[in-house]
C-alpha positions as CSV (number, residue, x, y, z in Angstrom):
1,M,127.1,91.2,175.1
2,T,123.4,91.8,175.7
3,V,121.0,89.5,173.8
4,R,117.4,90.6,173.4
5,L,114.3,88.9,172.0
6,K,111.6,91.3,171.1
7,D,108.2,89.7,170.8
8,F,105.8,91.9,168.8
9,Y,102.2,91.0,169.5
10,A,98.6,92.1,169.9
11,D,96.0,91.0,172.4
12,W,93.6,90.1,169.5
13,C,96.3,88.0,167.6
14,G,95.5,84.3,167.8
15,P,98.9,83.1,166.4
16,C,100.5,85.3,169.1
17,K,98.7,83.3,171.8
18,T,100.1,80.1,170.1
19,Q,103.7,81.6,170.3
20,D,103.4,82.5,174.0
21,P,104.1,79.1,175.6
22,I,107.2,78.6,173.5
23,L,108.6,82.0,174.6
24,E,107.7,81.3,178.2
25,E,109.7,78.2,178.1
26,L,112.7,79.9,176.5
27,E,112.5,82.7,179.0
28,E,113.0,80.1,181.8
29,D,115.8,78.3,179.9
30,Y,117.7,81.4,178.9
31,P,117.9,83.7,181.9
32,E,120.7,85.7,180.3
33,V,118.5,86.8,177.4
34,S,116.3,89.9,177.8
35,F,112.8,89.0,176.6
36,E,110.7,92.0,175.7
37,K,107.1,92.0,174.8
38,V,106.0,94.8,172.5
39,N,102.2,95.4,172.2
40,V,101.9,96.9,168.7
41,D,98.6,98.6,169.5
42,E,100.2,100.4,172.4
43,E,103.7,101.0,171.0
44,Q,103.3,101.6,167.3
45,D,106.4,103.7,167.1
46,V,108.6,100.8,168.2
47,A,106.7,98.5,165.8
48,N,107.4,101.0,163.0
49,Q,111.0,101.3,163.9
50,Y,111.3,97.6,163.5
51,Q,109.1,97.6,160.3
52,V,106.7,95.1,161.8
53,R,103.9,94.3,159.3
54,S,102.7,90.9,160.5
55,L,102.1,89.3,163.8
56,P,103.7,87.6,165.6
57,T,107.1,89.0,164.8
58,L,110.1,88.0,166.8
59,V,113.4,90.0,166.6
60,V,116.6,88.6,168.1
61,E,119.3,91.2,168.5
62,N,122.5,91.9,170.4
63,D,124.7,94.9,170.9
64,D,125.7,94.8,167.2
65,G,122.0,95.0,166.0
66,V,119.4,92.6,164.6
67,V,120.7,89.1,164.3
68,D,117.5,87.4,163.0
69,R,113.8,88.0,162.7
70,F,110.9,85.7,162.4
71,V,107.3,86.3,161.2
72,G,104.5,84.0,162.2
73,V,104.5,81.2,164.8
74,T,108.2,80.1,165.1
75,Q,109.5,76.8,166.4
76,R,111.6,76.7,169.5
77,E,114.6,75.2,167.7
78,D,114.7,78.1,165.2
79,I,114.6,80.7,168.0
80,E,117.3,78.8,169.9
81,D,119.6,78.8,166.8
82,A,119.1,82.6,166.4
83,L,119.8,83.1,170.2
84,A,123.0,81.1,169.9
85,Q,124.0,83.1,166.8
86,A,123.4,86.3,168.8
87,G,125.7,85.1,171.6
88,A,123.4,83.6,174.2
């Protein structure tokens, strides 16, 4: 089963920059997870598809669909719980 974490961000978003180091650590620790950065200014269609209204928004999904989503800066432990729930 494929597990993906989509990070919806914008270059001008301060909280997104706060979230980045946490995601970079997770990407190193979870090589089996596909980490995807989605710049909402450049990919509005994808942001609309996932109904992103605030930044940062993280979406954890697997082959069955969305498992969890987080709005705002999210702690590593909460993301890890969602990744485990998704099958990572």
